[in-house]
N, C-alpha and C positions, 0 to 999 in steps of 0.2 A: 581683124576679121569683122566684117560688117553684118553678119547674120544676126537674126533676132534670137531672143531667148528660147522661143518655141523651136526654132531650127536647131539650136544647140542641144536642147532637151531631146529632140528627135535623134540627132546624131549620137548622143550618149546612150540612148535606149537601144539603138541599132548596134552600137559597139558592145553593149553588155551581153548580147547573145553569144559572144565569144566565151564568156564564163557564166554559164547558166546557174551555177551553185551560189553565185553572189548576187546580192541585191545592189543594183546601181540606180540611184534615185536622184534625178535633177531637182533642185530647189530654186526658188526665186530668191531675191536678195533679202526677203523677210523670213526665209526658211519654210515657205509653203511648197508642198509637193506639186511638181508640174509634169512629172512623168513616172511611169511604173513599168518594170519589166517582169518577166516570168520568174526570175530568181527571187525578186522581192515578194511576188505573190506566194511562191512556195515557202519562202522563209518566214513570212509573217502571217500568211493565211488571209490577207486582205485582197479583195479584188480591186482592179483599177478604179472602178466607179465609186468604191467605198472610201478610197483614200485620197484621190486627186482633190486638190483644193484645201487639204488639211495641213496644219502645221506639223513639221516633222517631229515636234515634241510629243505628239500623240503616241509615238512608239517608245517613249521613255516611261519608266515606273513613276508613280505619283510622287515619291520622295525626291526623285531627280528633277521632275518638273517643278516641284515646290521650291527646290533650292536654286533654280535657274540654270541647271547644268546644260540643257540644250543651247540656250542663248550664249552661254560662256564658250561652248565649243565653236559656235559660229564666229564669235568675236576673235577667238584665237586663230581660227582659220584665216580670217580677214587680215590679221596681223602677220601671221607666219606663212600664209599661202595654203598650208595643209595642217591638219591636226589629227592625231590618232587617239582612240579611246577604247577601253575594254569595260564592259559592264552589262547589266541586265537590260533587255529590251522587251517590250510587251507587244505581242501580236494580237490577232483576232481571238475573241473568246478568252482573253486574259492569258493567252499562251506566253510562257516565259522562255527566253533563250539568252544564253550568254554570247555576246557578240563582240567581234573585233571590227571596228569600223574606222573609216577615214573620211573626213570632210575636207574637200578642196574647193578653193574659190574658182569662179568663172569670171574672168575680167571682161571689161567692155569690148575688148578686141577679140574675145573668144578664147584667150589663153586660159589654161587650167593649172591651178596650184601655185600661182604667183601671189606674193603679198599685195594687198590693195591699200593704196595710200589715201584715197578719198572715196567716199561712198558713191560718187558719180561714176567712178571707174569700176564699180562692182555690178556685174550683171546677175550673178546668182552663185549657186554652189552645186557641187555634185557629191553625193553621199554614197560611199561604198561600204557595204555591210556583209560580213561573213559570219556564219553560225559556228561558234566554238564551244557549244554547250558540252558535248561529250568530252572534249579535251579538258575543259574546266573541271568537270566532275572527276575525271581521272586524276588530275592534279590535286584536287581536294582530298580524294581517297589516299593518294600517296602521302600528302601532308599528315593526314590522320594516322596512317600506319607508321610514319616516321615519328610522330609525336608519341604514340604508344610505345614504340621500340625504344626511343630515347629515354622516356620516363622509366621504363623497366631497366634499361641499361644503367642509368645513373643511380637508380634506387638500389641496385644490387649491392649487398654488403660483401659479396664474394668477388673473386677476380674473374674477369671476363676476357676472353682472348679469341683471336681468329688467325689461322695460318693458311697459306695457299697449299696446293698439292705438292709443291717441292719443299715445304717446310719453312718457307719464309714468313716472318711475322707481318701480318696485315693490320691488325687492330687490337687494342687492349683498353681497358678502363683504368681509372686512376688507382685502383687497388693493386694492380700488378706492380708498378714501381714502388709503391708504398710497402708492399709485402716483401718483394724480392730484394730491394735495395739497389737495383740496377737503374741507370739513367735511361731516358728516352732513346738516346742515340745507341746505347749498348743493347737495349732490347731489340732495336731494329735489325741488329746483326746476328741475333741468336736463333738457334733451332729449338724445337720443342723438347728434345731429349736433354738439352743443357739445363733445363729447369728442374730435373728430378735427380735423385740420388742414383749412383751407378747401379746399385743392386736392383732398382726398380725400372731401369731403362728398357729392358727387354719386354716387360709386360706393357709398358706405356707404348712402345713401338707397335706391338701387336694390336693394342687397342686403337691406335691411330689408323692402322691398316684396315681394321674392321669397320671403322667409321667411314673411311674413304671408299671401301668396296661395297658397302650396301647396308650395314646395320644402321637402323634408324637412330638409335641412341646407344651410346656406349658409356658405361660407368666403371671407373677403375680407381682404386686407392693407391697412393704412392707418397713418398716423402718429397716435399718440395724443397729444393736446395737453394738457399739464398746466397747472395754475393759474399756475405761474411762466413759462409760455411754452415750455418744453422740448418737443421732438418725439421721441417714442419709437416706433420701428417696431413695430407689433403685428399679430398675426394673430387675427381675430375669427371664431369658429365659432358660428353662431346657428341656432335652430330656433323655430318658432312654438309657442305654448301654446294648447291647446284644452280645452274642458270635455267632459263625457261625451256631450253632444249634438252635438259637433263645432263649436261656436261658437268663433271665434278670439278669445282673450282678450288676446293680446300675443305677445311673443317673449322668449326667454332665450338665454344663450350664455356663452362664455368668451373671454377675451382673453389672448393669450400674447405676452410680450415676445420679439421676434425680433431684437433689436439685434445680439447676438453673431452670430447666423446670417447676418444681412444684411452685417455687417462682414467676415465671413470667406468668403462665398460665392464671390466673384470670385478672391481670392488663394489660397484653400485648397481648390480643387476636388479635387486629388489626395488631400489629407489627409482630406477628407470621404469620398471613396471608400474610403480605407483604414479610416477610423473605422466606416463602415457595414459593411465586411467584418468588422471585429472584433465589432461588435454582432451580426451574423448568426452569428458563430462562438461567441457567448456560450453556454456549456454549461448554464447554470442554467434550470430550468423553474419558472415561477410559476403557482400554481393557487389556487382558492378553491371550496369545496363548502359547500352548506347542510347542515342537520342530517339531511335526507332522503337525502343522498348524491348530490345533483344538482350537476353542475359548473356553477358560476355565473360563474367568471372564470378566464382563463388568458392566457398570453402566447404569442407565436409559436413559442417553443421547445417548448412543450407539443405543438403539432401535429407538429413535426418529430420530437420524441422518440418520440411514440406512433405516428407515421406514419399518422394518420387525417386524413380530409378535415375541413375546418372545419365543414361542415354535419352531420357525424356526431357532433360532440362534445357537443351539448346532451343533457341528461338521461341521460348515461351514468354508470353506477355506477363509483366509483373503482376497485373491484377488477377491473373489466373490463380495465384496463391492467396489472394485476399478474399474474405467473405463478402458476398454481394452487398450486404448492408453497409460495408465500409468503403466500397469502390469510389464513391463521390469524393470524400475528403482525402483519400489517398491520391486520387488523380489530381486534385487541386494542389496537394503538397508537391507532387512531381512537377507540375507546371511551374510552381514558384521556384523550385530548384533550377529548372532548365532555363526559364525566361528571366528571372530576376536575380539568380545567383545566390539565393538565400540558403543558409544552413537551416535545415528543417528537422524538427522533431515531431513525429506523428505516431499515433497509436492505431493499430488495426489488428483484426483477428486473422491469423494465418489458417487457411483451410487446407487440411491435409488430403491426400488422395482418398482416404477412407471416410472423409466428411467431418472429421473432428475440427473444432475451432480453438485455436490457441492464441491468447492475447499477446501481442508483441509491441515493443517500442522501437521505432526506426529512427535512426539519426543519419541523415544523408546530406551530401554536398555534391556539386556538379564537378565534372572533369573538363578541363579546357587545355588546349595546346598553347604553344608560345605566342600565337597571334591572338589569343583570346577566344578562339572558336570553341563552341561548346560541343564536346564529344560524347557526353553522357553524364551519368551520375553514379556515385558509389556510396556505400554506407554500411552501417552495423545494425543488425536486428537483435534485440534482446527479449527473451521470453520473460514476460512480466506476470505470469500466472500467479506466482506467490504474492507479488505485490498487490495485484488486484484482489486476491483472496484476503490479504490483510486489510486492504481498504474497505472491502465489504464487511469484514469482521468489525473494524473500528466503527463503521457506520451503524452496524447492528448494535454494537455496544452503546453508542450514543443514544440510539432509539430505546434500547433496553433501560439505560439509566434514566432517560426521560420518563419512561413508564413507571419505573420504581420511585422516582421523585414524586410523581403524581399520586402514587399509592401511599407513599409515606405521609403525605399531607392528610389523607383520609384516615390512616392508622392513628395519627395523633388525636384526631377528634372523635374517632369511633367509640361508641358505647357498647356495641355488641360484636360478637365474633362474626355474625352474619353480615354486618356492615363491612367489616374488613374483607371477608371472602368475596362479597359481591363487588367491591371496588377492585379487587385484584383481577378477577376474571373479565370484568367489563373493560378495564384499562388495557389488558393484553389483547383482547379481541378487537378493540378499536384501533390498536397500533398497526401501522402499515407493515411492520416487519413480521407480524404474526397473523394467523388465520383464526384461531379459536383458543379458548382456555376453559378448563373445568377444575374444580377443587372439591376434594372429598375428605372425609375423616375416616380414621381407622382406629379402632379400639384394640389395645394390646391383647386383651383376653380373646377377642374375636379372631385375631390373627393366629393365636395359638390353636384355635379350632379349625383353621384352614380357610376362613372366609376372606373374600377379596375386598378391595377398596370400593367404597360406595360414593358416587358423586353426590354432592349436596347442591352446588351452584355451578352453572355453566353459562357461557356466552359464545356466540358465533357457531354453535353446533346444536343439534336438536337432542332431546332427552334420550331417545333410544341409542344413539351413537355414543353419547357420553356414558351411558350405563352399560354399553356393550363393548365396542371395540376399544374405547379408551381404557376401560378397566383391564383389558388384556395387556396393555403396555405397563401398567402398574404391577401386575402379577403375570409376567410373561410366560408363555408356554415353554415346555422343556426344550423344544427344538429351536428356540430363539437364542440369540447371542447375549442378550441382556440378563440382568438379575434384578430381584426386587430391591427397590431403593430403601426399603425398611431393613433389609439385611446389611446393606453396605453403607447406609446413611449418606449416600452420595447421589448426585444427579445422574440419571440414566438417559442416554440419548439414542435415538434410532433415526437413521438417515437413508436417503434413496429408497423411500418406502414404496414408490411405484414399481420398483424392481425387487421388492422383498420376496424371499422364498416362502414367507408365511402368507397363505392365500387370503386370509381375512384382512391382514394389513394391506397387502397389495391392492385388493379390490376396493377397500374403503379409501385408500390414498388416491387412487385414480378417479374414483367417483367424486370426491370432495376437493381434489386439486391441491393436496398438500404433499410435502416430501420429507418432512422431519418432525419428530416428536421429542420433547424433553419432559421427563418425569422428575419433579422437584420435591424431595421429602421435606415436610414441614417439621422441624425438629426444635425442641427446647431442652437444653442440657442433655443432649444425646438421647432424648426420648422422642421418637417420631409420633406425631398425633394426626398426621394426614399427609396428603400429597397434592401438588399442583401439576396439572398436565397442560402443556402448551404446544400448539401445532404451528408450524411455519411452512410457507410454500416453497422455500429454497432448500435444496438438498445440503447446501453448505452451512445451514443454520446450526447454532449451538456448538460453535467451535470451542476450544479449550478455555479461552478467556471468558467467553460468554457463559460457559458452564460454571466457572468459578464465581462469577457474579450471581448467577441463579442459586448456587450453593449457599452463598452468604445470605441471599434474600430469603431462602427457606428458613434459615436460622432466625432471621429478623422477624419473619411472620410468627414463628413459634414463640419467641420472646415477647412479641407485641401482644399476642393472644393471652399469654400468661399474665403479663403486666396489666393488661386491661381487666382481667378477672380479679386480680388483687386490688386494683384501683376501684372497681365497682363494688368490691366487698366492703370498702370503707363507707360507702354511702347507702348500702342496702338497709331497708327497714326490717327485713326478716333474713336471718342467717341460720345455718346449721352449726351447732357447737359440738365438737368432739372432745372427749377427755381421754387421754392416754396415761398409762402408768408405765414407767420405764426404770430399769436398773442397769441399762446397757452402758458399759463404760466406753463405748465408741463415741459417746457424747462428752465433750470437754467439761461441761458444767457438772455432769454426774460424776466424772472422774475426780474433779476438784472437791466436790462435796464428800465423796467416799473417802478420799485420802486425808481430808482435814477434819472429818466428823462434824462439819458445819451445816447450817441451814442456809441455802442460797436461793435468792429470787432474782429473776431476770426482769429488770425494770424497762429495758428498751434494747432493741437490736438495730444497729445502723449498718446497712449493706454498703460497703465501699465499692466492691466489684462482685463478680459472680463467685469468687472464691475467697474474698476477704470481708470479714464482718467484725464490727465493733460491738461488744456486749457491755452494757452498763448493769452492774450487779450490786445487790445489797447482801452482805454476808454477816451472819451472826454465829456465835459459838466457836470462832477461831480467831487467833491473833493475826494482825496484818502481816507480821513477819512470816508466819506459816503459810498464809495465802500466797505471798510473794515467792516463797521457796518452791511451792508446788507449781505455780505458774511458770517459773523459770525452768523447771525440769520437764514441763509438758511440751512436746515437739509441735503440737498444733497451736499453742499460744506463743505468738512472736513478740508481743509487748504487753506490759501490764503497768497500770498507774493507779496509785491510791489517790482518790479524789477527796475523800473526807473520812473521818473516823471519830467515834465516840467510845465510851467505855463498853458499850454493848454491841455495836455494829460498825461495819466499815462499808464505804461506798467505792466501787472499783470500775475502772475502764480497762478492758482487756481486748486485744486484737487476736482473732482466731482465723487461721488460714486453712483452706482445704474444705472437705465435705462437712457440711453442718446440716442439722435438721431444719434450720430456717431456710436454707437454700432449697432443700428437698421439698418443703411445703410450697415454696413459691413456684416450683415447676408445675404444681398441680392447682395453682390459683388459690392456695390456702394461706392463712396468716396465723402466726403464733400470737395468741392473745395474752397468755400468761404462762409462767413456768416457775415452779418451786421445787427445790430438791432438798430433802432432809436425809442426812447420813447415806447418800448415794442412791436414794429412792426418789424418783421425780414424778411430779404430776404436771401434765402439759394440757393446756386448754387451747384448742385450735378452732378457728372459724373458717367456714367455707360457704360458697353460695349454694342455694338449694338445688341447682341443676348440676352440681359437680358430681363426678363419678367417685363415690365414696369407697367402693371396693378397690379401685385402682389406687387411691390415696392410701388406704389402710395397708394394702399389699406392699406398696412402695416403702412405707414407714417401717413395717415389721420386717421387710427383707433387708433394709439397710441397718436396722437396729433390732436384732432378733429378741433381745430381752425387753421387748415392749409389747403391750397389749392394749386394745381399745376397750375401755370400761363403760363408756356411756355415750349416747348420742341424743341430742335434743334440739328442737327448733325453738329459737327465741326471737322475740320482737324487740327491736331496738328503738328507743324514742327518737323521733325526728326533731332535731334542733334547728330552729330558724335563725336568721341573722340577728333578729331582735333578742332571741333567747341567749345567743352567744354574747351579745353586747351587755345584756343585763347581768349575765354571770360574771363577766370580767369586771364590770363596774362595782358589783357587789363585793368583789374580792379586794378592790383598791380602796385605800383611804383617800380622803380629800386631798391631802398634800401629795400623795403618790400620783393621783390622777392629774393634778395641776402640773407637776414636774414633767410627766410624760407628754401632756398636751402642749406645754410651752416648748419643750424640746422639738416636738414634731413640727409645729407650725413656725417655730423660730429658725428652722433650717439647720438644726443641730445634726441631723442624720444625712444631710446632703453630701454627695460624693462627686468628685474627689476633694472638693473644698467646702468646708462647712460655712454656712452663712452666719452662724453665731457660735461662739465658744461657750464653755460651761460657765465661765465667770460672768459673761453678759446675761445669760438666762437667769443665773442665780441672783444677780442684781435686780433683774426685772421682777423676780418673785420676792425680793427682799429677804433672802436667806443666804447662808454661807455657801461657798462653792462645795465644800465637803458634804454639807447637808443635801444639796441638790443631787450630787452623785449618789448618795445613799438612797434617796427617794426614787431616783430614776432606775437604779439597778433592781430594787425590790419590785417596782412596777413592771419592768420588763420581764422579770422572772415569773410574776403572776400571769402576765399576758401570754407568755409562751407555754406556761403550764396549762392554761385553759385551751390553747390551740392543740397541744399534743395530748390533752386530756389526762395529764398527770395528776396524781392525788395531791391535793393541797394540804 
């Protein structure tokens, strides 16, 4: 054929009108478009003027162009004469269509579809294109449906079967031969009734007829009969199979082994009820979405968690259930699942139909078919409300411990109660976890008269509020749920105050923006002396563990205040000295003196714990054996040791457990100065600071020891001793040899620990004295030094 390429293109274009649904496009030998028909215009959306002169690769997707696919097709066509291809093509305005196309060569002689041996024999190509998008989509949907069905079919732990309308076996899963014991060939020849016990065949036959005649789903129980004659109770769920025109083709269903259920039904009804309750309480939500975001599968917990009706769940976008502020990161998680195949764990708040927000943890992975096509994603959602609450509580505990540590540093260095109280309220008010704090004192006598807590120091809140509404939390009204912390000695908490039924509390909480209050009693040895009130902006504040820490902190404050009072008492220039007389045998020293007829003086009391004290006593008028005998019979005295004895007196160390007057005095910031007991009648000298509440102290002593009375009270000035005075007093007590021994031992490293720099022999040689003489001088010098420090009589 001697016609030109243009003439061939014209002929092809004219012939293409016979099939207007196809695009028939002539190309030159380089693949450039030289003709365009109506089918091509309709198929691609390009007008002739827009496409003529363009390379035919223009209609391929970018990825295909980049891979050289268009040129590869041309090369194969040149080799084979024609080449077929299926794939995406791109029309005008990025319109995508799935095409089935054929590229055929045009030889120099005008023949079409013949292999070309040399490029000089190639005149061009003709490209036939048909739109198969709808067919492609149908096939994709069928593949997806098949993948879902096969996944469900193979995942079934139950037997799955299908029979035609005449009772011929059509299909079954692997569980059928495994359970029944029949081979594949035997199963193919069996009818449905052969699988059940004779007594159940009539019911099974009726169930099959109901399924075939119109019942959507038929459930029936019967004994499955195996090849070896065993009978297994089964539950069969069946439904009929119809074609697109409604013709009944047969029935299909599943069979579930209910042996265990049958065996346990009668004997374990209560356990079943309990188990069902546990299942209903299962916190996990199961869900599955397709790639379009349609909810395709869920369990009952999904409905409960989202609080939606079952009929409302179809076709609801997953973000519908998520709080708006979490949409972005949940969307990103879904994209990572679908696009990258990641297994993703993400947290988000589920918003229920009534607007509640519940924190959930979602663990999800994508669903794919056998060819790797992504069909959607599935996952488990777990309610993590409790975990979040614990995390918040732990965070609050960390912040509370940080506050308490900062306060503890101040308590150690504080010299006045006001310093301790100021540090407490300021640290709490400055902490992020709390809004304000106030502290006040309560006198026991005042409480007996019905007076309330009075704030002394506050921070983060103004004085009227501290003196008004906060006081009502310490002494709550009758219609409030709390009680006074001074009655219970425990921390009282009030939460969700913006919704409180108490008008005053609700109004103030809303105005100041707080939601919770804790009232912490300040207690020392079970004696409340005040209360700390702390406000927080979170309704969940002051959970149980936080309350326990605050409870301990209240005791710490009480003990610190008392300890500070006793410590300050040692350094005061002016103190109040009280003298008591007592014959109360509740005191161990008075009991011992009365039973032995001795005179007993308390030289020193060493507190080991709050309930264990070591007394150092000088006793006259009683033999050591008698003292030891009485101490052994006294339940309060757990140990006794004779330290030294002369003809006239003995020196004792005894350990007393339980309530003692020394411990009682310490609770009120007082100190036992001296105590002498003669024949069971004792005189006690007690020192307290001038600002102490003497009435409370006297009431406490006489209440604990009724046979006791206050006989005198006086204010005394104590001399102030400087360091120079103390040094001079010690030096005046030491001999020259004692001072040299002490000085050489100190500077020579004799007291270094854990390894001495010098031993006793080396120092003795340095002083030119015997080792035993050095030890004697050193012991006497140390005794005099310690006596001066503890102000013992020399």
